[in-house]
C-alpha positions as a Markdown table, in Angstrom:
| # | Residue | x | y | z |
|---|---|---|---|---|
| 1 | Met | 122.8 | 115.8 | 150.2 |
| 2 | Glu | 126.8 | 116.7 | 149.9 |
| 3 | Ile | 128.0 | 119.8 | 148.2 |
| 4 | Arg | 131.4 | 121.2 | 147.8 |
| 5 | Glu | 132.5 | 124.3 | 150.0 |
| 6 | Phe | 131.8 | 127.5 | 148.2 |
| 7 | Gly | 135.1 | 128.7 | 147.7 |
| 8 | Val | 134.6 | 132.5 | 146.9 |
| 9 | Glu | 132.1 | 132.8 | 149.9 |
| 10 | Arg | 134.4 | 131.2 | 152.3 |
| 11 | Trp | 137.3 | 133.3 | 151.3 |
| 12 | Met | 135.3 | 136.6 | 151.7 |
| 13 | Asp | 133.9 | 135.4 | 155.0 |
| 14 | Arg | 137.4 | 134.6 | 156.2 |
| 15 | Tyr | 139.0 | 138.1 | 155.1 |
| 16 | Glu | 136.8 | 140.5 | 154.0 |
| 17 | Asn | 136.4 | 142.2 | 157.5 |
| 18 | His | 140.1 | 142.0 | 158.1 |
| 19 | Cys | 141.6 | 144.1 | 155.1 |
| 20 | Glu | 142.4 | 147.7 | 154.7 |
| 21 | Leu | 141.9 | 148.2 | 151.0 |
| 22 | Asn | 139.1 | 145.9 | 149.8 |
| 23 | Leu | 139.8 | 145.1 | 146.1 |
| 24 | Ala | 137.8 | 142.2 | 146.1 |
| 25 | Glu | 134.3 | 143.9 | 146.6 |
| 26 | Thr | 131.9 | 142.9 | 143.5 |
| 27 | Cys | 129.4 | 145.6 | 143.7 |
| 28 | Val | 129.4 | 149.2 | 142.4 |
| 29 | Glu | 130.2 | 151.2 | 145.4 |
| 30 | Ser | 127.2 | 150.7 | 147.8 |
| 31 | Leu | 124.8 | 153.6 | 148.2 |
| 32 | Thr | 123.7 | 154.8 | 151.6 |
| 33 | Val | 120.0 | 155.3 | 152.5 |
| 34 | Glu | 120.6 | 158.8 | 152.6 |
| 35 | Glu | 122.0 | 158.8 | 149.0 |
| 36 | Leu | 119.2 | 156.5 | 147.7 |
| 37 | Leu | 116.5 | 158.8 | 148.8 |
| 38 | Arg | 118.3 | 162.0 | 147.5 |
| 39 | Met | 118.8 | 160.3 | 144.2 |
| 40 | Ser | 115.0 | 159.5 | 144.2 |
| 41 | Gly | 114.0 | 163.2 | 145.1 |
| 42 | Arg | 111.9 | 161.8 | 147.8 |
| 43 | Gln | 113.6 | 162.6 | 151.2 |
| 44 | Glu | 110.6 | 164.3 | 152.6 |
| 45 | Ser | 107.7 | 162.4 | 151.4 |
| 46 | Ile | 109.3 | 158.8 | 152.1 |
| 47 | Leu | 108.5 | 158.7 | 155.9 |
| 48 | Gly | 105.0 | 159.2 | 154.8 |
| 49 | Glu | 105.0 | 156.3 | 152.9 |
| 50 | Met | 106.8 | 154.2 | 155.5 |
| 51 | Leu | 105.1 | 154.9 | 158.7 |
| 52 | Pro | 101.8 | 153.7 | 158.2 |
| 53 | Leu | 103.2 | 150.3 | 157.0 |
| 54 | Lys | 102.2 | 147.5 | 159.5 |
| 55 | Leu | 105.5 | 145.4 | 159.6 |
| 56 | Thr | 103.4 | 142.0 | 158.6 |
| 57 | Tyr | 104.7 | 139.6 | 156.0 |
| 58 | Gly | 104.9 | 141.1 | 152.6 |
| 59 | Ala | 103.4 | 140.2 | 149.3 |
| 60 | Ile | 104.4 | 136.6 | 148.7 |
| 61 | Asp | 105.9 | 136.8 | 145.4 |
| 62 | Gly | 107.1 | 140.3 | 145.7 |
| 63 | Thr | 104.7 | 143.5 | 145.2 |
| 64 | Glu | 103.0 | 144.3 | 142.0 |
| 65 | Arg | 104.9 | 147.3 | 142.0 |
| 66 | Leu | 108.3 | 145.9 | 142.4 |
| 67 | Arg | 107.5 | 143.2 | 139.8 |
| 68 | Ser | 106.3 | 145.6 | 137.4 |
| 69 | Asn | 109.6 | 147.7 | 138.0 |
| 70 | Val | 111.6 | 144.5 | 137.3 |
| 71 | Ala | 109.8 | 143.6 | 134.4 |
| 72 | Ser | 110.5 | 147.1 | 132.9 |
| 73 | Leu | 114.1 | 146.3 | 132.6 |
| 74 | Tyr | 113.4 | 143.8 | 129.9 |
| 75 | Glu | 112.0 | 143.7 | 126.4 |
| 76 | Lys | 109.2 | 141.3 | 126.5 |
| 77 | Gln | 108.5 | 140.4 | 130.2 |
| 78 | Lys | 105.4 | 141.3 | 132.2 |
| 79 | Val | 104.4 | 141.2 | 136.0 |
| 80 | Pro | 103.5 | 137.2 | 135.9 |
| 81 | Asn | 106.9 | 136.3 | 134.5 |
| 82 | Val | 108.9 | 137.9 | 137.6 |
| 83 | Leu | 109.3 | 136.3 | 141.0 |
| 84 | Ile | 111.2 | 138.2 | 143.7 |
| 85 | Thr | 113.7 | 136.0 | 145.8 |
| 86 | His | 116.1 | 136.7 | 148.6 |
| 87 | Gly | 118.9 | 137.9 | 146.2 |
| 88 | Ala | 120.1 | 136.4 | 143.0 |
| 89 | Ile | 121.6 | 133.5 | 144.9 |
| 90 | Ser | 118.2 | 132.3 | 146.1 |
| 91 | Ala | 117.0 | 133.0 | 142.4 |
| 92 | Asn | 119.7 | 130.7 | 141.1 |
| 93 | Ala | 119.1 | 127.9 | 143.8 |
| 94 | Leu | 115.4 | 127.6 | 143.4 |
| 95 | Val | 115.9 | 127.2 | 139.7 |
| 96 | Tyr | 118.1 | 124.3 | 140.0 |
| 97 | Glu | 115.8 | 122.8 | 142.6 |
| 98 | Thr | 113.0 | 122.7 | 140.4 |
| 99 | Leu | 114.5 | 121.6 | 137.2 |
| 100 | Val | 117.3 | 119.1 | 138.1 |
| 101 | Glu | 116.9 | 115.6 | 138.7 |
| 102 | Pro | 119.2 | 112.9 | 139.6 |
| 103 | Gly | 120.9 | 111.6 | 136.2 |
| 104 | Asp | 120.1 | 114.8 | 134.4 |
| 105 | His | 122.7 | 116.4 | 132.4 |
| 106 | Val | 124.0 | 120.1 | 133.0 |
| 107 | Ile | 126.3 | 122.3 | 131.2 |
| 108 | Ser | 127.8 | 125.2 | 132.9 |
| 109 | Val | 130.6 | 127.5 | 131.8 |
| 110 | Leu | 133.8 | 128.1 | 133.9 |
| 111 | Pro | 134.6 | 130.3 | 135.5 |
| 112 | Thr | 131.4 | 131.6 | 136.7 |
| 113 | Tyr | 129.7 | 131.5 | 140.2 |
| 114 | Gln | 130.1 | 128.3 | 141.8 |
| 115 | Gln | 126.4 | 127.8 | 142.4 |
| 116 | His | 126.1 | 127.1 | 138.6 |
| 117 | Tyr | 128.0 | 123.6 | 138.8 |
| 118 | Ser | 128.1 | 122.8 | 142.3 |
| 119 | Ile | 124.5 | 122.6 | 143.0 |
| 120 | Pro | 123.4 | 120.6 | 140.2 |
| 121 | Ala | 126.3 | 118.1 | 140.9 |
| 122 | Ser | 125.0 | 117.9 | 144.4 |
| 123 | Tyr | 121.4 | 116.9 | 143.3 |
| 124 | Gly | 123.1 | 114.0 | 141.4 |
| 125 | Ala | 123.3 | 115.6 | 137.9 |
| 126 | Asn | 126.1 | 114.9 | 135.4 |
| 127 | Val | 127.7 | 118.2 | 135.1 |
| 128 | Asp | 130.0 | 118.9 | 132.0 |
| 129 | Ile | 132.3 | 122.2 | 132.1 |
| 130 | Leu | 132.3 | 124.7 | 129.0 |
| 131 | Pro | 135.6 | 126.4 | 129.6 |
| 132 | Leu | 136.1 | 129.9 | 128.8 |
| 133 | Arg | 139.6 | 130.5 | 127.6 |
| 134 | Glu | 141.7 | 133.5 | 127.7 |
| 135 | Glu | 142.7 | 133.2 | 124.2 |
| 136 | Asn | 138.9 | 133.4 | 123.2 |
| 137 | Gly | 138.3 | 136.5 | 125.0 |
| 138 | Phe | 136.5 | 134.3 | 127.9 |
| 139 | Leu | 133.7 | 133.7 | 125.5 |
| 140 | Pro | 132.0 | 130.3 | 124.9 |
| 141 | Asp | 133.5 | 128.2 | 122.1 |
| 142 | Leu | 130.0 | 127.3 | 120.5 |
| 143 | Asp | 131.5 | 124.4 | 118.6 |
| 144 | Glu | 132.8 | 123.1 | 121.9 |
| 145 | Leu | 129.1 | 123.4 | 123.4 |
| 146 | Lys | 127.5 | 121.6 | 120.5 |
| 147 | Arg | 129.9 | 118.4 | 121.4 |
| 148 | Leu | 129.0 | 118.6 | 125.0 |
| 149 | Val | 125.1 | 118.8 | 124.5 |
| 150 | Lys | 123.2 | 115.6 | 124.9 |
| 151 | Ser | 119.8 | 114.1 | 124.2 |
| 152 | Asn | 119.1 | 114.5 | 128.2 |
| 153 | Thr | 120.7 | 118.1 | 128.5 |
| 154 | Arg | 118.4 | 119.7 | 131.1 |
| 155 | Val | 120.2 | 123.0 | 131.8 |
| 156 | Ile | 122.9 | 125.1 | 130.1 |
| 157 | Ala | 124.2 | 127.6 | 132.7 |
| 158 | Ile | 125.8 | 130.8 | 131.5 |
| 159 | Asn | 126.8 | 134.0 | 133.2 |
| 160 | Asn | 126.5 | 137.3 | 131.3 |
| 161 | Pro | 128.0 | 139.5 | 132.0 |
| 162 | Asn | 130.6 | 137.1 | 133.2 |
| 163 | Asn | 132.1 | 137.1 | 136.7 |
| 164 | Pro | 135.2 | 137.0 | 137.3 |
| 165 | Thr | 136.2 | 137.8 | 133.7 |
| 166 | Gly | 133.9 | 140.7 | 132.7 |
| 167 | Ser | 133.5 | 139.1 | 129.1 |
| 168 | Leu | 130.2 | 139.8 | 127.5 |
| 169 | Met | 128.3 | 137.8 | 125.2 |
| 170 | Asp | 126.4 | 140.4 | 122.8 |
| 171 | Arg | 122.9 | 139.9 | 121.3 |
| 172 | Ala | 124.3 | 138.1 | 118.0 |
| 173 | Leu | 126.4 | 135.4 | 120.2 |
| 174 | Leu | 123.6 | 135.0 | 122.4 |
| 175 | Glu | 121.2 | 134.2 | 119.7 |
| 176 | Arg | 123.7 | 131.7 | 118.1 |
| 177 | Phe | 124.1 | 130.0 | 121.6 |
| 178 | Val | 120.0 | 130.0 | 121.7 |
| 179 | Glu | 119.9 | 127.9 | 118.5 |
| 180 | Ile | 122.1 | 125.1 | 120.1 |
| 181 | Ala | 120.1 | 125.1 | 123.3 |
| 182 | Arg | 116.8 | 124.9 | 121.3 |
| 183 | Ala | 118.0 | 122.0 | 119.3 |
| 184 | Cys | 118.3 | 119.8 | 122.2 |
| 185 | Gly | 115.4 | 121.4 | 124.3 |
| 186 | Ala | 117.7 | 122.5 | 127.1 |
| 187 | Trp | 116.8 | 125.2 | 129.4 |
| 188 | Val | 119.2 | 128.2 | 129.7 |
| 189 | Leu | 119.9 | 129.7 | 132.9 |
| 190 | Cys | 121.6 | 133.0 | 132.4 |
| 191 | Asp | 122.7 | 134.6 | 135.7 |
| 192 | Glu | 122.3 | 138.1 | 134.7 |
| 193 | Val | 123.3 | 139.8 | 138.0 |
| 194 | Tyr | 125.8 | 142.2 | 136.4 |
| 195 | Arg | 123.4 | 143.1 | 133.7 |
| 196 | Gly | 123.5 | 147.0 | 133.3 |
| 197 | Thr | 127.3 | 147.3 | 133.8 |
| 198 | Asp | 128.3 | 147.2 | 130.2 |
| 199 | Gln | 131.3 | 149.5 | 129.6 |
| 200 | Glu | 129.4 | 151.0 | 126.3 |
| 201 | Gly | 126.1 | 152.4 | 125.4 |
| 202 | Asp | 123.1 | 152.1 | 127.9 |
| 203 | Gly | 125.0 | 149.3 | 129.8 |
| 204 | Phe | 122.2 | 147.0 | 129.4 |
| 205 | Thr | 122.8 | 143.6 | 126.9 |
| 206 | Ala | 120.2 | 141.4 | 125.7 |
| 207 | Ser | 118.6 | 139.0 | 128.3 |
| 208 | Ile | 118.3 | 135.5 | 127.5 |
| 209 | Ala | 114.7 | 135.8 | 128.8 |
| 210 | Asp | 113.7 | 137.9 | 126.0 |
| 211 | Leu | 115.6 | 135.7 | 123.4 |
| 212 | Tyr | 114.6 | 132.4 | 124.2 |
| 213 | Glu | 111.4 | 130.6 | 125.0 |
| 214 | Lys | 112.9 | 128.4 | 127.5 |
| 215 | Gly | 115.6 | 131.2 | 128.7 |
| 216 | Ile | 115.7 | 132.0 | 132.4 |
| 217 | Gly | 117.2 | 135.2 | 133.7 |
| 218 | Thr | 118.2 | 135.9 | 137.4 |
| 219 | Gly | 119.2 | 139.4 | 138.7 |
| 220 | Ser | 119.4 | 141.5 | 141.7 |
| 221 | Met | 119.9 | 144.8 | 143.3 |
| 222 | Ser | 123.4 | 144.2 | 144.5 |
| 223 | Lys | 125.8 | 144.4 | 141.7 |
| 224 | Thr | 124.7 | 147.3 | 139.2 |
| 225 | Trp | 122.4 | 148.8 | 141.5 |
| 226 | Ser | 124.8 | 149.3 | 144.6 |
| 227 | Leu | 122.2 | 147.8 | 146.8 |
| 228 | Ala | 123.5 | 144.3 | 148.2 |
| 229 | Gly | 122.1 | 144.9 | 151.6 |
| 230 | Leu | 118.5 | 144.9 | 150.5 |
| 231 | Arg | 118.9 | 141.1 | 149.8 |
| 232 | Val | 116.5 | 141.3 | 146.8 |
| 233 | Gly | 116.8 | 139.6 | 143.7 |
| 234 | Trp | 114.5 | 138.3 | 140.9 |
| 235 | Ile | 113.7 | 135.2 | 138.6 |
| 236 | Val | 112.5 | 136.3 | 134.9 |
| 237 | Ala | 110.9 | 133.3 | 133.0 |
| 238 | Pro | 108.1 | 131.8 | 131.4 |
| 239 | Val | 104.9 | 131.9 | 133.3 |
| 240 | Glu | 104.8 | 127.9 | 133.4 |
| 241 | Leu | 108.2 | 127.8 | 134.9 |
| 242 | Ile | 107.5 | 130.6 | 137.6 |
| 243 | His | 104.4 | 128.6 | 138.9 |
| 244 | Arg | 106.7 | 125.6 | 139.3 |
| 245 | Val | 109.3 | 127.7 | 141.1 |
| 246 | Gln | 106.6 | 129.0 | 143.3 |
| 247 | Ile | 105.9 | 125.5 | 144.7 |
| 248 | His | 109.6 | 125.0 | 145.7 |
| 249 | Arg | 110.0 | 128.7 | 147.0 |
| 250 | Asp | 106.9 | 128.3 | 149.4 |
| 251 | Tyr | 109.2 | 125.8 | 151.5 |
| 252 | Asn | 112.0 | 128.3 | 152.1 |
| 253 | Thr | 110.6 | 131.7 | 151.5 |
| 254 | Ile | 107.4 | 133.6 | 152.8 |
| 255 | Ser | 108.2 | 137.0 | 151.4 |
| 256 | Val | 111.1 | 139.3 | 151.3 |
| 257 | Gly | 111.0 | 142.2 | 153.7 |
| 258 | Met | 108.5 | 145.0 | 153.2 |
| 259 | Leu | 111.1 | 147.6 | 153.6 |
| 260 | Asn | 113.3 | 145.8 | 151.3 |
| 261 | Asp | 110.7 | 145.5 | 148.6 |
| 262 | Leu | 109.9 | 149.2 | 149.1 |
| 263 | Phe | 113.5 | 150.4 | 148.8 |
| 264 | Ala | 114.2 | 148.2 | 145.8 |
| 265 | Ser | 111.0 | 149.8 | 144.1 |
| 266 | Ile | 112.3 | 153.4 | 144.8 |
| 267 | Ala | 115.7 | 152.5 | 143.4 |
| 268 | Leu | 114.4 | 151.0 | 140.0 |
| 269 | Glu | 112.1 | 154.2 | 139.8 |
| 270 | Ser | 115.3 | 156.4 | 140.0 |
| 271 | Arg | 117.2 | 154.2 | 137.7 |
| 272 | Asp | 118.5 | 157.0 | 135.5 |
| 273 | Ala | 120.2 | 158.6 | 138.3 |
| 274 | Ile | 121.6 | 155.3 | 139.8 |
| 275 | Ile | 122.6 | 153.8 | 136.5 |
| 276 | Ser | 124.4 | 157.2 | 135.4 |
| 277 | Arg | 126.3 | 157.2 | 138.9 |
| 278 | Ser | 127.2 | 153.5 | 138.4 |
| 279 | His | 128.3 | 154.1 | 134.9 |
| 280 | Asp | 130.6 | 156.9 | 136.0 |
| 281 | Ile | 132.2 | 154.6 | 138.5 |
| 282 | Leu | 132.6 | 151.4 | 136.2 |
| 283 | Arg | 134.0 | 153.4 | 133.4 |
| 284 | Thr | 136.4 | 155.6 | 135.3 |
| 285 | Asn | 137.7 | 153.2 | 137.4 |
| 286 | Leu | 138.2 | 150.6 | 134.5 |
| 287 | Ala | 140.3 | 153.0 | 132.8 |
| 288 | Ile | 142.4 | 153.5 | 136.2 |
| 289 | Leu | 142.8 | 149.6 | 136.4 |
| 290 | Asp | 143.6 | 149.2 | 132.5 |
| 291 | Ala | 146.7 | 151.7 | 132.8 |
| 292 | Trp | 147.9 | 150.2 | 135.8 |
| 293 | Ile | 147.9 | 146.8 | 134.4 |
| 294 | Ala | 149.8 | 148.0 | 131.2 |
| 295 | Lys | 152.8 | 149.2 | 133.7 |
| 296 | Glu | 152.8 | 145.9 | 135.7 |
| 297 | Pro | 155.2 | 143.2 | 133.7 |
| 298 | Leu | 154.1 | 140.4 | 135.9 |
| 299 | Leu | 150.6 | 140.8 | 135.3 |
| 300 | Ser | 148.1 | 140.6 | 132.3 |
| 301 | Tyr | 144.4 | 140.3 | 131.6 |
| 302 | Val | 141.7 | 140.3 | 129.0 |
| 303 | Lys | 140.2 | 143.9 | 129.4 |
| 304 | Pro | 136.6 | 143.6 | 130.6 |
| 305 | Lys | 133.7 | 144.7 | 128.3 |
| 306 | Ser | 131.2 | 144.6 | 131.4 |
| 307 | Gly | 130.8 | 143.7 | 135.1 |
| 308 | Thr | 132.8 | 144.9 | 138.1 |
| 309 | Thr | 135.4 | 142.6 | 138.0 |
| 310 | Ala | 138.7 | 141.6 | 136.1 |
| 311 | Leu | 140.5 | 138.1 | 136.0 |
| 312 | Val | 144.2 | 138.9 | 136.0 |
| 313 | Arg | 147.0 | 136.5 | 135.3 |
| 314 | Phe | 150.1 | 136.8 | 137.4 |
| 315 | Asp | 153.5 | 135.5 | 136.2 |
| 316 | Leu | 154.8 | 134.4 | 139.6 |
| 317 | Asp | 156.1 | 130.8 | 140.9 |
| 318 | Met | 153.3 | 130.7 | 143.7 |
| 319 | Thr | 149.8 | 129.7 | 144.2 |
| 320 | Ser | 146.9 | 132.3 | 143.9 |
| 321 | Arg | 145.9 | 131.8 | 147.3 |
| 322 | Asp | 149.6 | 132.2 | 148.6 |
| 323 | Phe | 149.6 | 135.3 | 146.7 |
| 324 | Cys | 146.6 | 136.9 | 148.0 |
| 325 | Val | 147.2 | 135.9 | 151.6 |
| 326 | Ala | 150.8 | 137.3 | 151.2 |
| 327 | Leu | 149.6 | 140.5 | 149.9 |
| 328 | Leu | 147.0 | 141.1 | 152.3 |
| 329 | Glu | 149.4 | 140.3 | 155.4 |
| 330 | Lys | 152.0 | 142.9 | 153.7 |
| 331 | Thr | 149.7 | 145.4 | 152.3 |
| 332 | Gly | 146.2 | 145.1 | 153.8 |
| 333 | Val | 144.9 | 144.9 | 150.0 |
| 334 | Met | 142.3 | 142.2 | 149.6 |
| 335 | Phe | 142.2 | 140.3 | 146.1 |
| 336 | Thr | 140.4 | 137.0 | 145.4 |
| 337 | Pro | 142.4 | 133.9 | 144.5 |
| 338 | Gly | 141.7 | 132.4 | 141.2 |
| 339 | Ser | 141.8 | 129.1 | 143.1 |
| 340 | Ala | 138.6 | 130.0 | 144.9 |
| 341 | Met | 136.9 | 129.9 | 141.3 |
| 342 | Asp | 138.6 | 127.0 | 140.1 |
| 343 | Met | 141.1 | 129.2 | 138.1 |
| 344 | Glu | 144.5 | 128.6 | 139.5 |
| 345 | Gly | 147.1 | 131.1 | 138.2 |
| 346 | Tyr | 144.7 | 134.3 | 138.3 |
| 347 | Val | 143.4 | 136.6 | 140.9 |
| 348 | Arg | 140.0 | 138.4 | 140.7 |
| 349 | Ile | 140.3 | 142.3 | 141.2 |
| 350 | Gly | 137.1 | 144.2 | 141.9 |
| 351 | Tyr | 137.5 | 147.5 | 140.6 |
| 352 | Thr | 134.4 | 149.5 | 141.3 |
| 353 | Asn | 134.6 | 150.4 | 144.8 |
| 354 | Asn | 135.6 | 153.8 | 146.0 |
| 355 | Arg | 138.0 | 155.5 | 143.7 |
| 356 | Glu | 140.3 | 156.3 | 146.4 |
| 357 | Val | 140.5 | 152.9 | 147.7 |
| 358 | Leu | 141.3 | 151.6 | 144.1 |
| 359 | Glu | 144.3 | 154.0 | 143.4 |
| 360 | Ala | 145.5 | 153.3 | 146.9 |
| 361 | Gly | 145.3 | 149.8 | 146.7 |
| 362 | Leu | 146.8 | 149.3 | 143.5 |
| 363 | Ala | 149.8 | 151.4 | 144.6 |
| 364 | Lys | 150.4 | 149.1 | 147.2 |
| 365 | Val | 150.2 | 146.1 | 145.2 |
| 366 | Ser | 152.7 | 147.9 | 142.8 |
| 367 | Gly | 155.2 | 148.1 | 145.7 |
| 368 | Phe | 154.4 | 144.4 | 146.7 |
| 369 | Leu | 155.3 | 143.1 | 143.2 |
| 370 | Arg | 158.5 | 145.1 | 143.0 |
| 371 | Asp | 159.4 | 143.4 | 146.1 |
| 372 | Ile | 158.8 | 139.9 | 144.9 |
| 373 | Ala | 160.6 | 140.8 | 141.7 |
| 374 | Arg | 163.7 | 141.6 | 143.6 |
């Protein structure tokens, strides 16, 4: 099986540990173990829960406790609808491994996480791209989707909230999307790893798993929950599909780590405190980014409605990679080039790291842009 190099992950691996100010980070600023336990109110009791644990394999599908906590994030899902995975990256890969055969037709939005078009293509599927355009607020054109679907369309892949644009399909738009998928019998895989980061309300948009009988939602503890280091994700889907995925999962996963499972449960049981912290960071930092963009004549964007990243257009006669490398070398600030996401002419900015890092980084970028303009 041949597959394309994963652009974003190769970029991050090469530069992430060699920058001074990381504005390519996609998680809400990560929590320390101490912060997590303090927010849970369980600093004193947690050792009593951990010390008796024998470090053998954990529950194969994830503990009932964790699966119940994940199910509670949805409107209609129960424990049997939830399967725990090694991050959302494993969740997405398992879904494609289970559903896609050579010759199948798959539709994926672009931009999105590269898994959603490169993996099915590597399995021999015919992949069509549904482009998300700036003039549409980076939301899908449903008439264009109708023209793309075929009788053998197996999976339609979306990413909501969207990475890297921060666009958000609300419930009404999702329901219209579902009507199109239902008409051709396609599964809809929605990568919902940024669910919970909306700029308004409680932060949680509707999940495809609650709206469609063939809807599959994937998520993780990484972005919204600030706990990427746990490497805990999940699939939420109809029980029949969960059983099919389990067969594939048994070949590459025994269980997630027992401590990872435990800490993920503790976090989801402390959701109010964590979500409050995340929303404060998300909404404060986006206001900072928005004010900065407005003052930079060489930059423009569609303001995100959710997520942790913004896709920013730059008006310069250079490639996005050259721009990002020059920025890193001259200022120590790290962005992600649009070319790593098949979106040349843009850069992705992660704005939910530490506020001081964001402000210091943006100030340096301003100086870099002034030097280029001269």
